[in-house]
C-alpha positions, 0 to 999 in steps of 0.5 A: 232673478239676478245675475251672479255678481261680476268678477272683481278684478284689476283694471288696465294697467294693474295686471288685468286680463282686459284687452286695452292696449290703447288705454292711457294709464294716466287718464285711468289714474286720474279717474281713480283719483276722482272716484277716491275723492268722492266727487265722481258721478256715473252717468249711465246711458242706454248701453247699460240696459242694452247689456241685458237685452233691452233696446237702445234708444235707437232701437226703441225709436225704430220699434215706435216708427214701425208701430206708427207705420202699422197703425196707418200713420202718414208715410211722410210722418214715418219718413220724418221719424226715420230721418231723425233716427238716421241722423242720431237725433233720437230725442226728436225721433221719439218726440215725432213718434209720440205725436204720430201714435198719440200719448196713450199708445206711445206710453203703452208701447214704451212701457212694454219695450222697456219693462225689465221684469224677469230680466237679469241685472246686467254686470255693468249695472252691478259694477256701478253699484259696487262703487257705492262706497265712494260714488257721489251719485248716478245719473241716467237716461234709462227709465227701467229699474236695473240700477235700482235693483243693482243698488238693492234699494240702498240708494233713493231713486229721484225722478223729479229733481229738486233745487237741493239736488247738488247737496245730496249724495247716494241717489239715482237721478232718472233724467227721463223718468221711471217705468210706468210713471208716465207723468215723470217721462221726459222724451222731448227737448222742451220737456227736458229743458222744463224738467231739468233747467226750468227754474233759476234754482235748478240751474244753480243746483245743476251748475254746482253739480257740474262744476264741482264733480266729474262725470263718468259716461258709461253706456253711451254710443259714439254718436248719441245726441243724449250725451251731446245735449248733456255736454252742451248743458255741462259747458253752459252751466259750468261757466266755460270751466267744467271739471275733467269728465271721462267716458268709457268707449269701445275702440273706433272713435272717429278723429273728429268725434274724439276731438269734439269730446275732448274739447268738451272736457271728456277724457276717453278711456278706450277698450278693445271690445274684442268679443263685442259684448263690452265685457271689459266695462264691468272690469274697468269699473270694478278696478276703481275700487281698491280690493285690498282696502275696506270700503270707506264712505267718501269725504264731503266736498269742501268740508271746512275745519271741524268745530268743537264737538260736545262730549255727548255725541255718540254716533260713528263718524264716516271714516274711523281712524286706523287701529282705534275705536269708532270715532264719534259723529260730529254735530251739524254746524248751525249758523244763525244769521240775524239782525241785532233787533231780533236777539230776543227772538233768537234766544227763544228759538235757541231754547226750542232747539236746545234738545238738538244741542243736548242730544249732540246733533247740532253745534249752534253758533251766532255772533253773540258768542264772539268774545271780547277782543276777538276779530268780529268779521273774521269770526263770522266769516270762519263760522259761516264757511264752516256751517253745514246749516245756515238759518236766516232769521228774516225780518225787516231789520234783517233785510235792511242789514248790509251784513245780513245781505252779505251773509245771504249772498255767501249762504246761497253760494255755498248752498248752490255748491252743495256745501250747506243747507239754507233755511229761512225762518220768518220772524216778523212780517216783511217783504221777503218774497222778493228776495233771492231766497224766496224760492226756498222752503221757509218756516213756519211752513204756512209763511205766517211769521212767528210774531203773528201767531197767537201763541209764539211758542207754538210757532217756534215748536213747529220751526224746531221740528222742521229744523230737526228734520233737516238736521237728520237728513244732513247727518245721514249725508255726513256718514 
């Protein structure tokens, strides 16, 4: 059962009926610019689901407190839960309730309370889904399935973030897990830290996500420790220089609270909420997408200058030029980082990857292609910056190379910023598991170097197939 789609209308400042006399048109225009750039991420809070009659985090904590009381929990424990609720420390309140009820009863109760089966998808969730032409991604603290239903399965759901999350787009990341999948749930502060920030690679990935993109907070309360915790992480991972973020909030933000939010880089977009149902939020969201222009996918972040395209390419590009036939999709730019001693192995790898080039899927490059008289360092630097996929051809000679080390450093920086994928290819035995790329998935997948295989061609075939899978994923993100 679905609600009818929300009415698309102009937002404040464009002739809308939305009552938002306190709206700062300059801030709204900045938000539109972030959305148009493809660098906006919606961060959806419990208010999005509450619009469909679901309990807020505070109401959920209160119901868990009441169940603990009915189950005969120690009054001191119930009082502690209540104190956390009263001070809006909702994550602590849920953690205390879980301890009081036990994991099984707690999980069963949460599943029952947050089950969206049979409920209509709220207009706010539909309005968020209407932004999918240019939206980078959606983050949410909700475990129900309203957002997945609003996107009608077009965007993938992620409940366990991986280290390459920053380079992806078109996903719904459920920070607290998803309904009925109890093993994915995150309800305590230590669980939250382990799940999202538990490894250096994840910290780098989320740091890149927060540094390079603006967040739009939707459905969070005026005093919500979920948003407070997120903002603290944003400030820490962004290195003290987060980009501009935005929040849609009803009128009534107290002065001190406003100051705290603004000092965190949050620009407040305040609406009147005269009817008390937050109906203006859906209209404001829909106003970000120009109604007259056809929807176009967003550009990639920090896309380098295009490389030459082979004539055999035959797939449409992300944004076709006006009044023209659909353009051809450019191939994935592949950069080989290798040591000169491994040139023979590089040539064999190129041979196994030649079908990808012939199909127009990749444009491979390595320093052996530099012509006489060309500036070696400049050519390598330009191609490394332009690459979508960087292949590290790992051997003892490569690890000993200063040039290789510099290329690894830049490759990992671009990967952390979501600008390129990096894949180590194990050519010869060496101590690579102590390197900065040791946590990446290397190929061949069993960590057996190519030269240790009885049939090296079989090893290269496996590598080529793995590279094809990565290329397929990258091409999907380039559309």
